[in-house]
Structure formats: structure tokens, C-alpha cells
C-alpha angles and dihedrals in degrees: 000000000000125000095252090053090051091051090050094051093047092049092047091051093048091049091050092050092044092050092047092050092046090051092048091046096051094043106032109011109149086007094121108151122019112353114235104243123145099289091112090068089065092075090278109117089142088072091071103019116055091193089071093068105121094356093122128079087242135052109244135212116191128183117188131184120186128184127183127206101004111222095029117115115241091005116167116277135175134194124186133181119189139174128184137164147137118295097178139001093282103016136082134184137191147174131211126193118187143175119198120183127184114172109292091352125079138166130198126187152154130220127198118199138198122188133183120207127200117196120205094177125121090228140005097271099051105086115219107137137157116197135190124193142180129191127194116200138187114206131188119203118199134188115194108212096164091104094052090097129173091024125144094179108128090216091063113077097181093228139085109286117202139182131185128205142165128231142169136226122198130185151153134219137193121200116184114171106291095353127083138175132182136189123188138172110207121197092014094173125071103235128192108231118191101193099075102017093150095049110032134062123227087235111086093155116146130181121214126191122177137168139170146166133212121213139164138072111315094213090055128023126336125195128211119192114183142163135210123198123195128192124184108212097208101046099023089229112161130198133179131199118204110195138182124184130177127200131201117196115224135182091257096042126286144309121217143177136182149172129226128193119195123189136172114240116221083324115226112247113264109213112200137164091270107025146031106196143141102232121215101210122184131175128191110197125181115188134189132185148161133214111209110185103299095346128090131194128179139172123205126193122190128191117192120217135173135057098319106067123140098177141009092234124104135234119251128198134180125193128191122188142180127195115211138183093015120185115249092234119058123210114270094248141073093246098141093190092066105021 
């Protein structure tokens, strides 16, 4: 192989790695652990707020599968499986297992959660509850370099590189009748990660704030407006979700639908190897679901808009759920997240 051919291969490999890292940076920088998509709107607030473990009057199993850009090879995908419930009068516990794949990069992990709940109600059906939760998670990052063939770049090993690290999420929730509010710090520890030392910061801390209220006649339609605010500590990127869901009670359970709008707020500049831009990211996400007795099914469709757009395809997500060990008496409120 001549020298010019070697230079070409090395340059091509470096461009591929730079593009991949730029893509990961702009889409998932600081997103170590489970990315915050729209899973939480499928009756799954525990997925992002550890204080919600065991907060409901039922134990909950939720299985979520998300696929981006159908038809594109190695498109991002995410699967999560979670379980949470009460383990004592004032305690809750949960576990989350997830697999997140993005091209040559993937991460797998498990989180274990403990939550403590303090009731201020006069009886068991009046909801006035403050909750505190902590999750400890072990995450494995992997970079598959086995397909980087014909490369003489010393930074490419040609094998699967992996790195494991531990992190902690902490949070608090307040549920009062039809009102709720949550605050969570994800990735609270600064963790040294060896896989992308030249590209990633040790600080993957992220702050989440969410609140919502349910109103309407319970025997007819109820409406649930809510918001979710995200702040990345390292880059100062800020995002807000504005959500509206409506529920219709049926003999077999309920049917519901909603719409979510996510937008970046004065987005912090994301400096990468190939760009230095302030992305204007927008998502429009309709969602529909049905609760049939103790089973739940939902479908979520997301369309990305704005300046950062890698493909015209949409994001698709399916969620299956089962409620177990439910209390005989429900809380005297609409409050779908805990009833």
C-alpha cells in the first residue's frame, strides 16, 4: 500500500470518528445513563425521578422500546425495563435495566433505587405526600471499532473498547391531590471515564424539574398540563417540555392522548471537532395510550424540527406496562401517576 493510500485511510478514519463524536456530542452530550426522551409521559415518571419509586398505589412494570429514523442502519435505539413498588409503609424500591445504542457507541446499565415517602394526609385516600429517592447505577460504555478496517491510525484498536463507571441520581417529589412536582439531579458524581477522555467531561450532572396538574370531571374527560425543564451543568444547555394530556374514563379502564413540545432555550454552544454552533432543537411528540384493567399500552411519535436535523425520519416508541399489588382503595384524586 502506497503512502498516499495510507494518508487517505487515516484521514477517512479520523473524519468518521470526528463525525461520530460530533453527532454524539450534539445529541447526547452529558446524556450518560438513560437519555430523557418522552418515556415519562407513558405513566413512567420513575424512569427519570427516583423519588417516584413506590409512590403509586400499585407496583409498576414498564417496558419501553424506542427506535429513531426507521430504515437507517445503526440508527439510535433504546430499550428500558423498570419495576418499582412499595416495600414497606413508608418505603419504596425499584430497578431499571437499559440498553442504549447509537451507531458504534452503546451503553448498558442497571439502576437500583430506594425511596422514602412521608404522608401528611388525614387518611389513606387523601393524597399529600413528600418523597425522597436515591438511585445508584452501574453503566458500561462500549465503542465497537471492529468495523474500522484497513486503518493504520494508532488511536483505532480494531476491537470493542469498554469502560465501566458508577453514578448516583437523587431527587424529591411532592404529590398533593391533583398537583405534583419533582426535582432530580442525575449523574450527581463527577466520574472519570476512560473511553472518550479527549471528548467528554467528567461532569455529566443534569438537573430536572417537572410539575403538572390534573383537572376536569373524573366521570368525563380530565386534562393534565405539565412541564419538564432540563439543565446540563457542564454545557449550560437548557430544554423545556410543554405537555398536555387528556384522559377519558371507560368501563374497562381509560383511553388517553397527548401532545408534547420540546425546545432548547438559548442553547449553550456545543463545541465539537467540526462545528461550534448553538443548535435550535425542537420536538413535536403526539402520544396515545390505553389502560385496560391492569395493563397499559402506549405509542409515541416524535418529529424533530429546527437547525439540528440529521434525517427526515421520525422517532417511534412503544411502551407496555402492568400494574401489580394494587391497594383496594384508590387515592381520592385524578392523579394518574399515582392512582
